[in-house]
N, CA, C and O atoms as CSV, one atom per row, in Angstrom:
chain,resi,resn,atom,element,x,y,z
A,1,MET,N,N,0.880,-0.987,0.130
A,1,MET,CA,C,-0.047,0.123,0.408
A,1,MET,C,C,0.840,0.966,0.017
A,1,MET,O,O,2.017,0.793,0.334
A,2,ALA,N,N,0.360,2.277,-0.917
A,2,ALA,CA,C,1.432,3.796,-0.713
A,2,ALA,C,C,0.771,4.083,0.746
A,2,ALA,O,O,-0.298,3.959,1.345
A,3,LYS,N,N,2.712,4.760,1.010
A,3,LYS,CA,C,2.184,5.659,1.877
A,3,LYS,C,C,1.683,6.749,1.792
A,3,LYS,O,O,1.819,7.305,0.703
A,4,ILE,N,N,0.872,7.527,2.947
A,4,ILE,CA,C,0.212,9.139,2.907
A,4,ILE,C,C,1.057,9.878,3.930
A,4,ILE,O,O,1.222,9.681,5.134
A,5,VAL,N,N,1.366,10.455,3.400
A,5,VAL,CA,C,1.716,11.813,4.208
A,5,VAL,C,C,0.188,12.783,5.019
A,5,VAL,O,O,-0.974,12.934,4.644
A,6,GLY,N,N,0.810,13.168,6.008
A,6,GLY,CA,C,-0.487,13.956,6.757
A,6,GLY,C,C,-1.331,13.062,7.602
A,6,GLY,O,O,-2.328,13.714,7.915
A,7,ILE,N,N,-1.387,11.731,8.168
A,7,ILE,CA,C,-2.061,11.334,9.306
A,7,ILE,C,C,-1.093,10.279,10.049
A,7,ILE,O,O,-1.085,9.051,10.125
A,8,GLU,N,N,-0.389,11.171,10.493
A,8,GLU,CA,C,0.343,10.430,11.752
A,8,GLU,C,C,-0.149,10.674,12.700
A,8,GLU,O,O,-0.211,11.871,12.982
A,9,GLY,N,N,-0.685,9.767,13.570
A,9,GLY,CA,C,-1.419,10.048,15.247
A,9,GLY,C,C,-3.049,9.645,14.723
A,9,GLY,O,O,-3.869,9.199,15.525
A,10,LEU,N,N,-3.402,9.896,13.129
A,10,LEU,CA,C,-4.931,9.475,13.220
A,10,LEU,C,C,-5.707,8.257,13.318
A,10,LEU,O,O,-5.674,7.618,12.266
A,11,SER,N,N,-6.419,7.708,14.270
A,11,SER,CA,C,-7.161,6.449,13.961
A,11,SER,C,C,-8.024,6.544,12.932
A,11,SER,O,O,-8.133,7.458,12.115
A,12,MET,N,N,-8.736,5.367,13.041
A,12,MET,CA,C,-9.384,5.417,11.501
A,12,MET,C,C,-10.855,6.581,11.826
A,12,MET,O,O,-11.170,7.573,11.169
A,13,ALA,N,N,-11.460,6.065,12.935
A,13,ALA,CA,C,-12.344,7.052,13.035
A,13,ALA,C,C,-12.046,8.293,13.103
A,13,ALA,O,O,-12.682,8.944,12.274
A,14,GLN,N,N,-11.428,8.835,13.666
A,14,GLN,CA,C,-10.628,10.279,13.647
A,14,GLN,C,C,-10.734,11.041,12.764
A,14,GLN,O,O,-11.060,12.228,12.787
A,15,LEU,N,N,-10.286,9.964,11.403
A,15,LEU,CA,C,-9.753,9.850,10.066
A,15,LEU,C,C,-11.299,10.343,9.144
A,15,LEU,O,O,-11.556,11.257,8.362
A,16,GLN,N,N,-11.986,9.344,9.655
A,16,GLN,CA,C,-13.635,9.307,9.082
A,16,GLN,C,C,-14.718,10.753,9.700
A,16,GLN,O,O,-15.632,11.433,9.234
A,17,GLN,N,N,-13.980,10.674,10.935
A,17,GLN,CA,C,-14.515,12.533,11.010
A,17,GLN,C,C,-13.953,13.620,10.524
A,17,GLN,O,O,-14.694,14.553,10.217
A,18,GLU,N,N,-13.072,13.694,10.414
A,18,GLU,CA,C,-12.118,14.419,10.224
A,18,GLU,C,C,-12.685,14.498,8.255
A,18,GLU,O,O,-12.949,15.598,7.770
A,19,LEU,N,N,-12.762,13.453,7.558
A,19,LEU,CA,C,-13.500,13.469,5.874
A,19,LEU,C,C,-14.912,13.932,6.372
A,19,LEU,O,O,-15.455,14.604,5.496
A,20,SER,N,N,-15.618,13.801,7.405
A,20,SER,CA,C,-16.623,14.189,6.347
A,20,SER,C,C,-17.113,16.000,7.218
A,20,SER,O,O,-18.145,16.660,7.334
A,21,GLN,N,N,-15.306,16.181,7.744
A,21,GLN,CA,C,-16.109,17.459,7.799
A,21,GLN,C,C,-15.116,18.610,6.741
A,21,GLN,O,O,-14.992,19.820,6.930
A,22,GLY,N,N,-14.493,17.781,5.614
A,22,GLY,CA,C,-13.929,18.601,4.299
A,22,GLY,C,C,-12.629,17.738,4.013
A,22,GLY,O,O,-12.105,17.791,2.900
A,23,GLY,N,N,-12.088,16.906,5.072
A,23,GLY,CA,C,-10.664,16.421,4.645
A,23,GLY,C,C,-11.033,15.549,2.995
A,23,GLY,O,O,-12.009,15.127,2.375
A,24,LYS,N,N,-9.390,15.657,2.838
A,24,LYS,CA,C,-9.365,14.637,1.481
A,24,LYS,C,C,-8.263,14.262,1.151
A,24,LYS,O,O,-7.334,14.976,1.529
A,25,PHE,N,N,-7.941,13.081,0.371
A,25,PHE,CA,C,-6.618,12.674,-0.037
A,25,PHE,C,C,-6.768,13.285,-1.288
A,25,PHE,O,O,-7.837,13.330,-1.897
A,26,VAL,N,N,-5.399,13.893,-1.790
A,26,VAL,CA,C,-4.846,14.052,-2.751
A,26,VAL,C,C,-3.450,13.575,-2.919
A,26,VAL,O,O,-2.597,13.114,-2.161
A,27,VAL,N,N,-3.554,13.962,-4.694
A,27,VAL,CA,C,-2.152,13.544,-5.340
A,27,VAL,C,C,-1.876,14.614,-6.345
A,27,VAL,O,O,-2.618,15.046,-7.228
A,28,PHE,N,N,-0.482,15.000,-5.984
A,28,PHE,CA,C,0.002,16.586,-7.205
A,28,PHE,C,C,0.782,15.601,-8.320
A,28,PHE,O,O,1.345,14.516,-8.170
A,29,SER,N,N,0.628,16.226,-9.194
A,29,SER,CA,C,1.706,16.090,-10.062
A,29,SER,C,C,2.616,16.840,-10.688
A,29,SER,O,O,2.168,17.905,-11.113
A,30,TRP,N,N,4.090,16.573,-10.943
A,30,TRP,CA,C,5.107,17.062,-11.411
A,30,TRP,C,C,6.191,16.825,-12.646
A,30,TRP,O,O,6.552,15.699,-12.988
A,31,VAL,N,N,6.475,17.577,-13.025
A,31,VAL,CA,C,7.438,17.613,-14.344
A,31,VAL,C,C,8.203,17.671,-14.626
A,31,VAL,O,O,8.401,18.874,-14.793
A,32,VAL,N,N,9.284,16.984,-14.962
A,32,VAL,CA,C,10.964,17.276,-15.583
A,32,VAL,C,C,10.598,16.987,-17.025
A,32,VAL,O,O,9.872,16.185,-17.614
A,33,SER,N,N,11.509,18.105,-17.378
A,33,SER,CA,C,11.861,17.438,-18.956
A,33,SER,C,C,13.633,17.823,-19.088
A,33,SER,O,O,14.406,18.558,-18.473
A,34,VAL,N,N,13.728,16.958,-20.145
A,34,VAL,CA,C,15.431,16.983,-20.661
A,34,VAL,C,C,14.758,16.983,-22.397
A,34,VAL,O,O,14.311,16.013,-23.010
A,35,LEU,N,N,14.857,18.102,-22.764
A,35,LEU,CA,C,15.507,18.027,-24.308
A,35,LEU,C,C,13.993,17.219,-24.925
A,35,LEU,O,O,12.998,17.945,-24.948
A,36,VAL,N,N,13.818,15.699,-25.432
A,36,VAL,CA,C,13.175,14.944,-26.202
A,36,VAL,C,C,12.344,14.620,-25.260
A,36,VAL,O,O,11.166,14.646,-25.617
A,37,MET,N,N,12.586,14.252,-23.923
A,37,MET,CA,C,12.201,13.595,-22.655
A,37,MET,C,C,11.049,14.642,-21.895
A,37,MET,O,O,11.253,15.855,-21.887
A,38,THR,N,N,9.968,14.113,-21.337
A,38,THR,CA,C,9.096,14.850,-20.252
A,38,THR,C,C,8.678,13.571,-19.829
A,38,THR,O,O,8.427,12.590,-20.528
A,39,PHE,N,N,8.613,13.748,-18.067
A,39,PHE,CA,C,8.322,12.976,-16.923
A,39,PHE,C,C,7.401,13.596,-16.488
A,39,PHE,O,O,7.694,14.778,-16.310
A,40,LYS,N,N,5.862,13.196,-16.088
A,40,LYS,CA,C,5.231,13.676,-15.672
A,40,LYS,C,C,4.730,12.335,-14.429
A,40,LYS,O,O,3.973,11.404,-14.706
A,41,ARG,N,N,5.293,12.540,-13.260
A,41,ARG,CA,C,5.217,11.796,-11.807
A,41,ARG,C,C,4.297,12.063,-11.161
A,41,ARG,O,O,3.994,13.256,-11.192
A,42,PRO,N,N,3.522,11.246,-10.387
A,42,PRO,CA,C,2.607,11.595,-9.066
A,42,PRO,C,C,3.134,11.874,-8.222
A,42,PRO,O,O,4.024,11.066,-7.957
A,43,SER,N,N,3.060,12.742,-7.519
A,43,SER,CA,C,3.365,12.988,-5.843
A,43,SER,C,C,3.213,11.163,-4.198
A,43,SER,O,O,2.558,10.137,-4.017
A,44,ALA,N,N,3.769,11.558,-3.872
A,44,ALA,CA,C,2.978,10.367,-2.514
A,44,ALA,C,C,1.393,10.929,-2.146
A,44,ALA,O,O,1.336,12.157,-2.086
A,45,ILE,N,N,0.289,10.312,-1.927
A,45,ILE,CA,C,-0.676,10.366,-1.453
A,45,ILE,C,C,-0.813,11.814,-0.342
A,45,ILE,O,O,-0.313,11.635,0.768
A,46,HIS,N,N,-1.298,12.861,-0.538
A,46,HIS,CA,C,-1.505,13.758,0.737
A,46,HIS,C,C,-2.783,13.724,1.407
A,46,HIS,O,O,-3.821,13.607,0.756
A,47,TYR,N,N,-2.776,13.813,2.615
A,47,TYR,CA,C,-3.689,13.579,3.354
A,47,TYR,C,C,-4.011,15.886,3.915
A,47,TYR,O,O,-3.273,16.729,4.426
A,48,ILE,N,N,-5.548,15.904,3.372
A,48,ILE,CA,C,-5.560,17.416,3.634
A,48,ILE,C,C,-6.614,17.506,4.771
A,48,ILE,O,O,-7.704,16.985,4.536
A,49,ARG,N,N,-6.403,18.165,6.097
A,49,ARG,CA,C,-6.805,18.384,6.902
A,49,ARG,C,C,-7.937,19.381,6.436
A,49,ARG,O,O,-7.703,20.168,5.519
A,50,PRO,N,N,-9.287,19.345,7.131
A,50,PRO,CA,C,-10.408,20.680,6.946
A,50,PRO,C,C,-9.646,21.753,7.438
A,50,PRO,O,O,-8.851,21.771,8.377
A,51,GLY,N,N,-9.926,22.457,6.830
A,51,GLY,CA,C,-9.453,23.892,6.450
A,51,GLY,C,C,-8.022,24.188,5.910
A,51,GLY,O,O,-7.523,25.303,5.757
A,52,GLU,N,N,-7.654,23.400,5.741
A,52,GLU,CA,C,-5.653,23.281,5.300
A,52,GLU,C,C,-5.988,23.373,3.947
A,52,GLU,O,O,-6.996,22.998,3.348
A,53,SER,N,N,-4.666,24.104,3.451
A,53,SER,CA,C,-4.826,24.847,2.022
A,53,SER,C,C,-3.813,23.645,1.654
A,53,SER,O,O,-2.765,23.292,2.194
A,54,ALA,N,N,-4.712,23.006,0.213
A,54,ALA,CA,C,-4.162,21.757,-0.329
A,54,ALA,C,C,-2.940,22.237,-1.688
A,54,ALA,O,O,-2.094,21.523,-2.226
A,55,VAL,N,N,-3.319,23.925,-1.976
A,55,VAL,CA,C,-2.018,24.528,-3.003
A,55,VAL,C,C,-0.767,24.907,-1.809
A,55,VAL,O,O,0.349,25.225,-2.221
A,56,ALA,N,N,-1.012,24.854,-0.529
A,56,ALA,CA,C,0.221,25.166,-0.088
A,56,ALA,C,C,1.028,23.793,0.055
A,56,ALA,O,O,2.232,23.794,0.307
A,57,LYS,N,N,0.253,22.566,-0.130
A,57,LYS,CA,C,1.263,21.344,-0.191
A,57,LYS,C,C,1.528,21.240,-1.493
A,57,LYS,O,O,2.412,20.431,-1.775
A,58,ALA,N,N,1.025,21.818,-2.371
A,58,ALA,CA,C,1.446,21.729,-3.661
A,58,ALA,C,C,2.636,22.601,-4.006
A,58,ALA,O,O,3.367,22.232,-4.926
A,59,LEU,N,N,2.960,23.988,-3.199
A,59,LEU,CA,C,4.043,24.613,-4.072
A,59,LEU,C,C,5.264,23.739,-4.147
A,59,LEU,O,O,6.041,24.299,-4.920
A,60,PRO,N,N,5.842,22.505,-3.650
A,60,PRO,CA,C,7.334,22.347,-4.183
A,60,PRO,C,C,6.600,21.427,-5.756
A,60,PRO,O,O,7.436,21.223,-6.636
A,61,TYR,N,N,5.799,21.153,-5.916
A,61,TYR,CA,C,5.695,20.807,-6.768
A,61,TYR,C,C,5.376,21.215,-7.813
A,61,TYR,O,O,5.715,20.747,-8.900
A,62,ILE,N,N,4.432,22.477,-7.546
A,62,ILE,CA,C,3.912,23.403,-8.868
A,62,ILE,C,C,5.551,23.793,-8.963
A,62,ILE,O,O,5.896,23.652,-10.137
A,63,ALA,N,N,6.649,24.226,-8.139
A,63,ALA,CA,C,8.359,24.704,-8.368
A,63,ALA,C,C,8.913,24.354,-9.196
A,63,ALA,O,O,9.403,25.084,-10.057
A,64,ILE,N,N,9.020,22.490,-9.137
A,64,ILE,CA,C,9.796,22.052,-9.936
A,64,ILE,C,C,9.450,21.741,-11.027
A,64,ILE,O,O,10.386,21.516,-11.795
A,65,SER,N,N,8.333,21.616,-11.480
A,65,SER,CA,C,7.642,22.409,-12.869
A,65,SER,C,C,7.547,23.003,-13.440
A,65,SER,O,O,7.362,22.719,-14.623
A,66,ALA,N,N,7.615,24.373,-12.951
A,66,ALA,CA,C,8.137,26.050,-13.392
A,66,ALA,C,C,8.890,25.725,-13.829
A,66,ALA,O,O,8.942,25.682,-15.058
A,67,THR,N,N,10.432,25.093,-12.602
A,67,THR,CA,C,11.573,25.407,-13.444
A,67,THR,C,C,12.056,24.598,-14.369
A,67,THR,O,O,12.813,25.067,-15.219
A,68,CYS,N,N,11.618,22.857,-14.385
A,68,CYS,CA,C,12.260,22.243,-14.735
A,68,CYS,C,C,11.366,21.374,-15.528
A,68,CYS,O,O,11.724,20.213,-15.722
A,69,GLY,N,N,9.948,21.913,-16.137
A,69,GLY,CA,C,9.131,20.962,-16.504
A,69,GLY,C,C,8.965,21.659,-17.882
A,69,GLY,O,O,8.007,21.201,-18.505
A,70,TRP,N,N,9.753,22.808,-18.626
A,70,TRP,CA,C,9.504,23.203,-19.843
A,70,TRP,C,C,10.041,22.723,-20.724
A,70,TRP,O,O,9.384,22.691,-21.765
A,71,TRP,N,N,11.113,22.271,-20.752
A,71,TRP,CA,C,12.419,22.049,-21.428
A,71,TRP,C,C,12.750,20.643,-22.489
A,71,TRP,O,O,13.743,20.426,-23.184
A,72,GLY,N,N,11.304,19.691,-22.266
A,72,GLY,CA,C,11.294,18.979,-23.699
A,72,GLY,C,C,10.056,19.221,-24.147
A,72,GLY,O,O,8.934,19.309,-23.648
A,73,ILE,N,N,10.667,19.329,-25.498
A,73,ILE,CA,C,9.704,19.112,-26.724
A,73,ILE,C,C,9.376,18.228,-27.081
A,73,ILE,O,O,10.284,17.397,-27.081
A,74,PRO,N,N,8.323,17.809,-27.498
A,74,PRO,CA,C,6.823,19.312,-27.604
A,74,PRO,C,C,5.701,18.922,-26.160
A,74,PRO,O,O,4.749,19.630,-25.832
A,75,PHE,N,N,6.231,17.311,-25.291
A,75,PHE,CA,C,5.396,17.423,-23.990
A,75,PHE,C,C,6.035,18.632,-22.918
A,75,PHE,O,O,5.296,18.930,-21.980
A,76,GLY,N,N,6.981,19.133,-22.987
A,76,GLY,CA,C,7.154,20.080,-21.453
A,76,GLY,C,C,6.203,20.923,-21.736
A,76,GLY,O,O,5.321,21.258,-20.945
A,77,PHE,N,N,6.346,21.374,-23.053
A,77,PHE,CA,C,4.834,22.659,-23.412
A,77,PHE,C,C,3.402,22.151,-22.890
A,77,PHE,O,O,2.542,22.917,-22.454
A,78,ILE,N,N,3.229,20.468,-23.012
A,78,ILE,CA,C,1.621,20.512,-22.534
A,78,ILE,C,C,1.564,20.218,-21.365
A,78,ILE,O,O,0.853,20.800,-20.546
A,79,PHE,N,N,2.395,19.159,-21.100
A,79,PHE,CA,C,2.446,18.234,-19.429
A,79,PHE,C,C,2.458,19.876,-18.355
A,79,PHE,O,O,1.715,20.240,-17.443
A,80,THR,N,N,3.214,20.286,-18.766
A,80,THR,CA,C,3.450,21.439,-17.541
A,80,THR,C,C,2.482,22.300,-17.137
A,80,THR,O,O,2.233,22.323,-15.931
A,81,PRO,N,N,1.813,23.093,-17.949
A,81,PRO,CA,C,0.791,24.116,-17.672
A,81,PRO,C,C,-0.079,23.064,-16.943
A,81,PRO,O,O,-0.132,23.232,-15.724
A,82,TRP,N,N,-0.851,21.894,-17.494
A,82,TRP,CA,C,-1.452,21.101,-17.263
A,82,TRP,C,C,-1.193,20.519,-15.500
A,82,TRP,O,O,-2.167,20.378,-14.761
A,83,SER,N,N,-0.021,20.283,-15.106
A,83,SER,CA,C,0.509,19.847,-14.070
A,83,SER,C,C,0.567,21.421,-12.799
A,83,SER,O,O,0.590,21.294,-11.575
A,84,ILE,N,N,0.575,22.314,-13.300
A,84,ILE,CA,C,0.695,23.610,-12.523
A,84,ILE,C,C,-0.959,24.113,-12.400
A,84,ILE,O,O,-1.410,24.923,-11.590
A,85,ILE,N,N,-1.518,23.551,-13.206
A,85,ILE,CA,C,-2.953,24.600,-13.238
A,85,ILE,C,C,-3.828,23.300,-12.228
A,85,ILE,O,O,-4.642,23.622,-11.362
A,86,GLU,N,N,-3.467,21.799,-12.548
A,86,GLU,CA,C,-4.010,20.927,-12.147
A,86,GLU,C,C,-3.390,21.115,-10.047
A,86,GLU,O,O,-4.081,21.099,-9.028
A,87,ASN,N,N,-2.598,21.195,-10.141
A,87,ASN,CA,C,-1.844,21.560,-8.386
A,87,ASN,C,C,-2.756,23.016,-7.868
A,87,ASN,O,O,-2.909,23.185,-6.658
A,88,LEU,N,N,-3.278,23.927,-8.761
A,88,LEU,CA,C,-3.438,25.338,-8.403
A,88,LEU,C,C,-4.793,24.655,-7.679
A,88,LEU,O,O,-5.311,24.855,-6.580
A,89,THR,N,N,-5.062,23.949,-8.557
A,89,THR,CA,C,-6.579,24.196,-8.263
A,89,THR,C,C,-7.086,22.478,-7.261
A,89,THR,O,O,-8.180,21.915,-7.265
A,90,GLY,N,N,-5.790,22.075,-6.520
A,90,GLY,CA,C,-5.736,21.482,-5.404
A,90,GLY,C,C,-5.182,20.409,-5.329
A,90,GLY,O,O,-4.665,19.922,-4.324
A,91,GLY,N,N,-5.288,19.677,-7.055
A,91,GLY,CA,C,-4.658,18.462,-6.831
A,91,GLY,C,C,-5.522,17.420,-7.596
A,91,GLY,O,O,-6.338,17.687,-8.479
A,92,LYS,N,N,-5.205,16.174,-7.107
A,92,LYS,CA,C,-6.335,15.355,-7.998
A,92,LYS,C,C,-6.994,14.407,-6.469
A,92,LYS,O,O,-6.342,13.589,-5.819
A,93,ASP,N,N,-7.972,14.700,-6.292
A,93,ASP,CA,C,-9.361,14.153,-4.998
A,93,ASP,C,C,-8.929,12.622,-5.566
A,93,ASP,O,O,-9.088,12.234,-6.724
A,94,VAL,N,N,-8.386,11.909,-4.533
A,94,VAL,CA,C,-8.757,10.176,-4.597
A,94,VAL,C,C,-8.558,9.936,-3.366
A,94,VAL,O,O,-7.546,9.345,-2.990
A,95,THR,N,N,-9.827,10.509,-2.256
A,95,THR,CA,C,-10.465,10.514,-1.595
A,95,THR,C,C,-11.427,9.056,-1.725
A,95,THR,O,O,-11.441,8.148,-0.894
A,96,ALA,N,N,-11.916,9.094,-2.524
A,96,ALA,CA,C,-13.225,7.861,-2.798
A,96,ALA,C,C,-12.044,6.413,-2.882
A,96,ALA,O,O,-12.467,5.319,-2.508
A,97,GLN,N,N,-11.009,6.503,-3.246
A,97,GLN,CA,C,-10.047,5.906,-3.773
A,97,GLN,C,C,-9.825,4.824,-2.639
A,97,GLN,O,O,-10.144,3.638,-2.548
A,98,MET,N,N,-9.072,5.808,-1.715
A,98,MET,CA,C,-8.422,5.489,-0.498
A,98,MET,C,C,-9.493,5.157,0.680
A,98,MET,O,O,-9.136,4.137,1.270
A,99,MET,N,N,-10.204,5.480,0.990
A,99,MET,CA,C,-11.231,5.354,1.402
A,99,MET,C,C,-11.799,3.541,1.124
A,99,MET,O,O,-11.777,2.773,2.085
A,100,SER,N,N,-12.187,3.141,-0.015
A,100,SER,CA,C,-12.379,1.689,-0.459
A,100,SER,C,C,-10.844,0.915,0.409
A,100,SER,O,O,-10.809,-0.022,1.207
A,101,VAL,N,N,-9.812,1.691,-0.104
A,101,VAL,CA,C,-8.410,0.577,0.391
A,101,VAL,C,C,-8.361,0.616,1.786
A,101,VAL,O,O,-7.709,-0.276,2.330
A,102,LEU,N,N,-9.016,1.622,2.624
A,102,LEU,CA,C,-8.729,1.968,4.036
A,102,LEU,C,C,-9.814,1.182,5.026
A,102,LEU,O,O,-9.550,0.511,6.024
A,103,ALA,N,N,-11.561,1.570,4.244
A,103,ALA,CA,C,-12.211,1.347,5.333
A,103,ALA,C,C,-12.203,-0.405,5.908
A,103,ALA,O,O,-12.370,-0.686,7.095
A,104,PRO,N,N,-11.974,-1.475,4.795
A,104,PRO,CA,C,-12.232,-2.476,5.375
A,104,PRO,C,C,-10.465,-2.880,6.344
A,104,PRO,O,O,-10.214,-4.064,6.570
A,105,ALA,N,N,-9.788,-2.145,6.646
A,105,ALA,CA,C,-8.867,-2.488,7.108
A,105,ALA,C,C,-9.724,-2.230,8.748
A,105,ALA,O,O,-9.319,-2.961,9.652
A,106,GLY,N,N,-10.600,-1.457,9.017
A,106,GLY,CA,C,-11.503,-1.562,10.456
A,106,GLY,C,C,-10.754,-0.261,11.817
A,106,GLY,O,O,-9.548,-0.017,11.791
A,107,ALA,N,N,-11.430,0.229,12.583
A,107,ALA,CA,C,-11.370,0.719,13.691
A,107,ALA,C,C,-9.657,0.530,14.134
A,107,ALA,O,O,-8.950,1.529,14.273
A,108,GLY,N,N,-9.320,-0.339,14.256
A,108,GLY,CA,C,-8.290,-0.739,14.971
A,108,GLY,C,C,-7.360,-0.766,14.011
A,108,GLY,O,O,-6.312,-0.387,14.534
A,109,ALA,N,N,-7.222,-0.971,13.086
A,109,ALA,CA,C,-5.795,-1.342,12.038
A,109,ALA,C,C,-4.845,-0.019,12.093
A,109,ALA,O,O,-5.376,1.031,11.732
A,110,PRO,N,N,-3.544,0.017,12.494
A,110,PRO,CA,C,-2.641,1.127,11.812
A,110,PRO,C,C,-2.694,1.933,10.376
A,110,PRO,O,O,-2.757,1.471,9.236
A,111,MET,N,N,-2.659,2.947,10.710
A,111,MET,CA,C,-2.769,3.288,9.244
A,111,MET,C,C,-1.401,3.628,8.947
A,111,MET,O,O,-0.551,4.009,9.752
A,112,PRO,N,N,-1.220,3.372,7.147
A,112,PRO,CA,C,-0.009,3.989,6.606
A,112,PRO,C,C,0.356,5.359,6.759
A,112,PRO,O,O,-0.511,6.224,6.639
A,113,VAL,N,N,1.413,5.623,6.983
A,113,VAL,CA,C,2.316,6.935,7.346
A,113,VAL,C,C,3.157,6.851,6.379
A,113,VAL,O,O,3.527,5.721,6.063
A,114,ALA,N,N,3.672,7.988,5.668
A,114,ALA,CA,C,5.546,8.188,5.291
A,114,ALA,C,C,5.717,8.721,6.491
A,114,ALA,O,O,4.972,9.379,7.217
A,115,ALA,N,N,6.973,8.282,6.610
A,115,ALA,CA,C,7.899,9.332,7.907
A,115,ALA,C,C,7.784,10.755,7.399
A,115,ALA,O,O,7.385,11.631,8.167
A,116,ALA,N,N,8.124,11.041,6.103
A,116,ALA,CA,C,8.621,12.483,6.042
A,116,ALA,C,C,7.203,12.566,4.533
A,116,ALA,O,O,6.491,11.733,3.972
A,117,PRO,N,N,7.426,14.109,4.421
A,117,PRO,CA,C,7.234,14.239,3.070
A,117,PRO,C,C,7.998,14.278,1.838
A,117,PRO,O,O,8.960,15.037,1.717
A,118,ALA,N,N,7.665,13.596,1.037
A,118,ALA,CA,C,7.859,13.089,0.000
A,118,ALA,C,C,8.715,14.410,-0.841
A,118,ALA,O,O,8.003,15.346,-1.203
A,119,SER,N,N,9.889,14.469,-1.080
A,119,SER,CA,C,10.478,15.021,-2.416
A,119,SER,C,C,9.981,14.663,-3.910
A,119,SER,O,O,9.959,13.482,-4.258
A,120,PRO,N,N,9.692,15.405,-4.547
A,120,PRO,CA,C,9.217,15.711,-6.009
A,120,PRO,C,C,10.375,14.781,-6.641
A,120,PRO,O,O,10.154,14.431,-7.800
A,121,LEU,N,N,11.368,14.405,-6.157
A,121,LEU,CA,C,13.040,14.130,-6.915
A,121,LEU,C,C,13.591,13.015,-6.746
A,121,LEU,O,O,14.432,12.433,-7.430
A,122,THR,N,N,12.749,12.549,-5.176
A,122,THR,CA,C,13.023,11.399,-4.592
A,122,THR,C,C,12.251,10.161,-5.699
A,122,THR,O,O,11.105,10.029,-6.127
A,123,PRO,N,N,13.509,9.402,-5.876
A,123,PRO,CA,C,13.318,8.047,-6.367
A,123,PRO,C,C,12.373,7.137,-5.548
A,123,PRO,O,O,12.510,6.980,-4.335
A,124,ARG,N,N,11.181,6.408,-6.455
A,124,ARG,CA,C,10.077,5.930,-5.381
A,124,ARG,C,C,10.501,4.049,-5.576
A,124,ARG,O,O,9.888,3.207,-4.919
């Protein structure tokens, strides 16, 4: 299972309560290009708590794409704005998919957490 950034210390019951109050799971995208090669990759899954800004968490991915994404011809010019716009609008919401995976685990099961936020340039 993928690691999730931002759910450290939450039980399943607390998570479900926060989700009912507007929390969500999102994935950001980032783009890096080198001449004729362009790589568009997803981030780790991030949990956005109710009232928290998804755009603030997307800023590192926006910065990587804005500086390193344009240089590939022709896809850098296509994927980079697409990625930046997606991240500025809060990332890709994957809450439904994550709950279908986490819900069967039950309230007492440990949550899969990431030790530290993943850098866009960290190999997976």
